[in-house]
N, C-alpha and C positions, 0 to 999 in steps of 0.2 A: 554365372551363379550369383544371386542377390548377395549384397554386401550384409553382414551381420555384425552387430556390435553389442556387447553386454550392457544393459542398462545399469547404471550405478546404483548403489543402495539407497542414496538420498532420493535420486529421481524415481526409483521404484515405489519409495514410500508415498510420494506425490501421485504416481500413477494409480495407486491402490486407494487413495484417500477419497475418491468420488463417492458420493451418495446423493440420491434424488434431491434432498433438501440443501445441499451445498456442493456444487460441481466445482471441480478443481480447474477452472479456466480463468485466464487473465483476459478482462474485457476492456477494449479501448474504443474511443470515439474521437475521431479527428474531424473537426469542422472546418470547412474551407469557404473562402470567398470566391464565388463563381463555380464553374464546372471544370472537372479534371478531364485530360485527354486520356481516354479509356486505353488506347493502344500504348501511350507512353507509360501509364500505370502498369500495365501487363509487362512492358519491357523492364521497368524498374523492379518489379517483383522477381522476374526471372534473372536479371542480372546480379541483384543483391541478396534478396532473401533466399531464394533457391540455391544461391552458392553454398549455403549451409545444407549439407545432405540431410539433416534432421528433418527438414520440412517435406522431404520426399519419402520419407520412411514411416513404416507402421511399427506400432508397438505390439509385439507378439509374445506370447506366453510359451515358454518350453518347460522341460522337465525340472530345471534348476532355477527358474525365475522368468525374467523378461529380456528381450533383445530387441534392438532397433534393426529393422529388416527393410531394404529397398522395396518400395511398392512398385510391382511390375506394371501396374496399370495407371500410374500416376498421370493425372491430367489437371492442368491448371484450372480449367472450367468447372471441376468439381470443388474448387475452393474459393474462387472469385466469382461473385454474383452481383447482378444489378437489381435494385429494388425500388418500388415506388411506395410511398406511404399512403395510407387511406386518408379521406377527409381533407382537412386543411394543410397536412403535411407540416405542421408547426412543431414546436418544441415538445409539446405533450405527446404528439404522435411518435416523435423520434425517441423520446424517453420510453414509451411503452414498447416500441420495437426492440430497443436495446434490453429492456427487462425481459421480454420474451426470449431473447437469444441467451441471456444469462441463466434462463430457467430450463434450457434445452440442452441435452447432452450432445457432445460432438460424436460423429460417426466413428467408432473404433475400427472399422473395416477400411479406413482411409487414414493418411497422416492428420494429425490432430490439430487442425487449425483451419479457420474460414476467414474470408473478408467480404463485406457487403458494401457496395457502392450505392448510397441512397440519395435520391432526389428529394429535396426538402424545399419548403417555402421560407428558408431562414437566410436567403441571400447567397446560398451556394450549397454544394453537396457535402455529405457526410460519409466518411469512411469508417465503418464499424468492423471491428475485428475481435475475434476470440481465439486463443492459443492455449493449449492445454499446459498446465503448470510443469508436467513432467518434461517438457521440451527444454524449458529454461526459466529462470526467475525473471521478475519485472525488470531488473536493472539491466540484464542481457537483452530482453526483448525490446525495451525501449531504444536501446542503442541499435539493434537491428532495424527497427522501424525508421528511426531518424536517419539511418545511413542510406535510405532510398530517397531522401529529400534533397533539394537543391537550395542554393543561396540566392537564386534569381529565378524568374519564371521561364527563362529560355534555356537554362544550363541543362547539362545531361547528368544523370544520376551519378553520384560519387561512387568510387569502388571501395574506398576505405571506410570502415565503420565509423560513424559518428561518435563523438564523446559527449557524455553528459557534463553539465557544469560542475566544477570543482567547488567545494565549499569556500565561502568567501570569509575574509577575515574583517572583522569590524574593529576599528581603532586598535589594531595590532593583537587582539585577543580573539582566539578561535572560538567559534560557536561550540561550546564544550560537548554538547550531545551530538548534534547532527554531523560535526566534523568527524567524530569517532565513528559515526555511521557510514558516511560516504567514502571515507579514506580506507583503502584497502588494508586488511589486517597483515601484520608481519608473519613470516613464516615461523619465527621463533614462538609467537604466541600461539598460532595454530598447532604447532607441534607439541607444545606444552599440554594442550587440551587433549589432543588425540592420544597422547602417551599416558594419560592420567587413569588408565586401567579400567575398563568396563563401566564407563559412566552410566550407561542405561541400567545396568544391573544395580548399581548404587542408587539410582534414582528410584526404580521400583522397590528396592529394599526399604528405602525411606518412607515411600508412600504406604507400604503395607506394615511397616513397623515404626510409627511416628515417635515412639519413645527413643529411638536411636539418634534423633536429631542432636542431642547433647553431645554424643560421641563425634558427630561430624562438626559441631560448633567448636569443639576443643582443638580441631586440626588446624583451624585458622580461617582467615577471611578470603582465601583463593577459590580454587575450583570446588573444594569439598563444601565450603561455606555456600557457594552458589547453589550447589545440588541440594543442600538442606533448605535454602531459601526458596528454591523452586518447588520442591516437593511439598513443603508445608505451607505454602502460599494461600491465605484464605480466599474464598470466593469474594468478588467485589459485590457492590450493593445491588439488591434486587429492585429493578425497574422495569418499565414496560419494553425496554430494549432487549431484555432477556426472556428466554423461553424456548419452546420447541418450534423450530422454524419448519415451514412448509415448503412446498415447491416453488411456488410463484414468488418473483422478486419485483422490487420497485427501484428506479433509479432516478436521480435528479442531480443537476449541478447549477452552480451559481454563475452569475456574470462575473467577469474578472475584475479583480481589484488592482490598484496601482501598487507595484512593488516598491518603487522609490518612496512612496508615501508611507508604507509600512516600515520601511527602513528607518525613515526620518523620526517616526515616532518612537520606534524601538531604541534609537540612539539617545533620545531624550530621557527614556525611562530606564536606560542601562540594561535593556533586554535584546536578544537576538531576534531576527526575523521569525525564527521557528518558535521561540518562546510566545511571540505575539500571535502567531497563527494557531497554535495549539490551544492557547488560551481562549481565543476567539471560538474555537470548536467546542471547548468545554461550556463556554457561555451560551452557544446556540443550542447544545444539548439540554442544558439547564432550563432555558427559556421554553423548549418544547415541553419538558416535563411539567412546568408550572402551567402552561396552557392546558394540559390535559388533566390538571388538578392532582398530580402525583406529588408526594412528599420529595423534597429536595434538601432538606437540612441534613448535612453530614454525609451526602451522598458521594461516593467515590466510583468512578467509571474506569476500569482498567482496559487499556488498549494494548494489543500485541504489535509491536512495531518491527518490521523486517530490517535487519542490519546487514550491510554488505560485508562478506567475508572473502571477497575476491582478492588475490594477490596481484600485483602489477602485470605479472606475466599471463594472467587469466584474461586479459582484455581481448575482447573479440570472440570469446568462446561462449558455447551455450552451457546447459546444465544448471543446476541449482547450487549455489554457494552462498547461502545467507543463513543467519540465525534469527532469533527473535529475543527481544527484551520487553519486559512488561512495564508500561508507563501508566501511572494512575493520575487521571484527569480530576481536578478538584471541583467537580461540578457543584458540590454543596455550598461554595463560597459565593455569595451574592456580590460582594464588593468587586468590581472588575480589576482594580489594582491589586487587591489581595490575591485574587485568582491568578493574575499574571505572575506576581512574585512567586507564589506557591509552585506554579508550573515550572518557572525558571530553576527553583531550588531542586525539584524532583528530577529534572533533566540532567542537572549537574551531577547529582549523585549517581546517575547511571554511567557516567564517563568511566571508562576502564573496567567495566563490569565483564565478567566471564559468561554472563547469561547467554549471549548471542552464540558464542562458540559452543557452549554446552548443549544448546538446543540443536545446533547442527550435528553435533555428535549423536544426540538422541535420535534425530531423523535418520541418520545413516544406520544407527543399530536396529531401529524398528523396521527399516527396510529389509533387513535380513531375517527378521522374526515372522512367524505366521501372521496372517492378515488380521485375525481376531485379536492377537496380542497387540498388534500396531494400532488398531482402533481404540483398545482400552487406554493405551497410554497417552495417545493423542487426544482422546476425548477428555481425559483428565486435565491435560495442559488447556485445552480449550475452555473447560468449565470455570476456569479462573478469570475469564475475561468476557467483556461485552462486545468488543469491537477490534477489528483489524485496521491499523492506520498507516498510511504510507505517505512519504513526502519526497518527491523527486525534483531535483533541480534541473530543469530543461534548458535548452539553448536560449540565449537572451537577445538574439536577433531573429527576424522573420525568416521562415522557411517555406519552400515550395515544393509541392509534389505533382508531377504531371501537369505543370504550368499553372496550377492554382495555389493562392496563398493559403498557408495554414493559419486560421484564425485562432482556434482554441483546441488544444489537445487534452484528452481526459483518459485516464487508466484507472481500473480497479482490479486489485488482487482478490482471490477467493478468500472465503471464510471457512475454517475447518470446524468439525465437531458440530455443536449447537450455536455457534456464534452467528448472530443474525444481522451484522451491520459492518459495512466497510467504508472507511473514510479516505479519500485521496486528496492530497494537496500537491499541486504541480505548478512550477513557475515557468514562464515562457514568454520571451519578447517584452520583459518588463512588467508583466502582469502575473498575478496569482489566481488560480482557479481551484475551487473546492467541488469535489464530486462525492456522491453518497449512494451507496447501494444498500438496501434493506430488505428484509423479509416482509412479504406483504401481510402476513398475519400479525406481525409485531408492530410494524411501523408502515402503515399504508400510504402515508403522505410525506415522503422524505422531503418534498419541496418546502415544507413548512420548517424544516431545519436548516437547509442550506441557504434559505432566504434570510437567515438571521446572522450569518457569518460576518457579513459587512456591517450590520447594526452593532454587533459586539466590538468590532474593531473601531467604529465610529465613537463609542463610549470612551475609549482610551484616547482617541484623537481629540474630542472635546475636552478632556481633562487636561491634556497638554496645552491646548489653546487657551483655556480660561483660568487654570490654576497656577499659582506661583511655583515655579519649577522646583525651588528648594523645599516644597512641602510634598512633592509628588512621591518621595521615598517613604512616606508614612501614610499607608492607606486609611488607618483610623482617623488621622488628622483630616485628611481630605474629606472623608465621609461626614465627620463632625462639622466641617465647614460648610458642606453642601446642605446639611440639615438645618444649621442655623440661618443660611441664606433663604431657605424655603420656608422658615418659620414666620 
């Protein structure tokens, strides 16, 4: 008899979140030097990935919800495909291939994942994958994929799941925001949130009765305060990035940047690597708006950032165990130093926030609710933001899969509701790569954004090289000095 396992409330929420304009699938692209040994690739998938029963199971509806059920006709050939790109088989063709997959639903009559080994003219093959979010969150899935890799071209696939890089300490001080994101939450904190009685009902009550925000505000700055803040959060700025998304997507990615160089500049400016990268992202979005002739003064773009809520004992397990925090990117600031310091300040304020645990609780609650109620609540959350932004600290040494060296890994998480943009930042082997997925109707040319990430970092690099370091803490003084020099 096939094995059956009840799908958790949170995973049910992700399973039901699919809509034609935003499919709930995590998309990844692994770019390799040279060609993979196809039989070794199959063997790695069978030994590591398929060791998780979830990748052999169907999501099946029953009278009381959904269950994971073994697929009696499972065949790896249904999920692993070989592809050839048309034309020049270059980066543009590969980006179009990935965009088409991101716009195409997975077959729900089979386990919800696929891999495509693609021949390219980029110096090696690419492995393109898409996995439904109901199976696991991005943190768990990146671990599964990395566990199939080797540390040398001739090694056999490891059996133990690979670990993502731990947050680094810079000069003895934690990166305030991202350290909190990647360090697993404590049982005490998770319990305090789960026992805070009907969080979803409180959230909906505030949404429908805004006047009650004062009652919540009087309770304090803990969970009740976060509920009030989340429920009454205003929409961010209206830009060309917001609107009603269609089915077609576009993807683009940048050439890798030097991670040691980013660290060195950040050390001089008193900012973490992630301050630097997010500020560069804000600058790239601003430059794109300026090029289109859109207004940028005072513009704030809010990004929903996934936060790891896994406990140490959850390592190596699947499912979704993350929440979300809302980070406002200061796109309206032209001065790159002012933008960097504003980003740093906003990230520090999010440390210790209950937002992430609260949104996880809301996801669990709506997973039990009727589908139309789930859609209303999640659409309301999504309407407050323009983008989903992820930052994954990957391994800092070269990895190999089926005998080929992994040159550049990229992953994108899906966007819910009417959010039409996903930004991914991933570090690997001493480099940082930016990826972008957009809705074709809203941003048909995402390559014009990712191409600016390095330019925005270079602005900070030039200031460090040319300005007196004791003046770099005052953005206005630096701006005045540059204006005087150019006069």
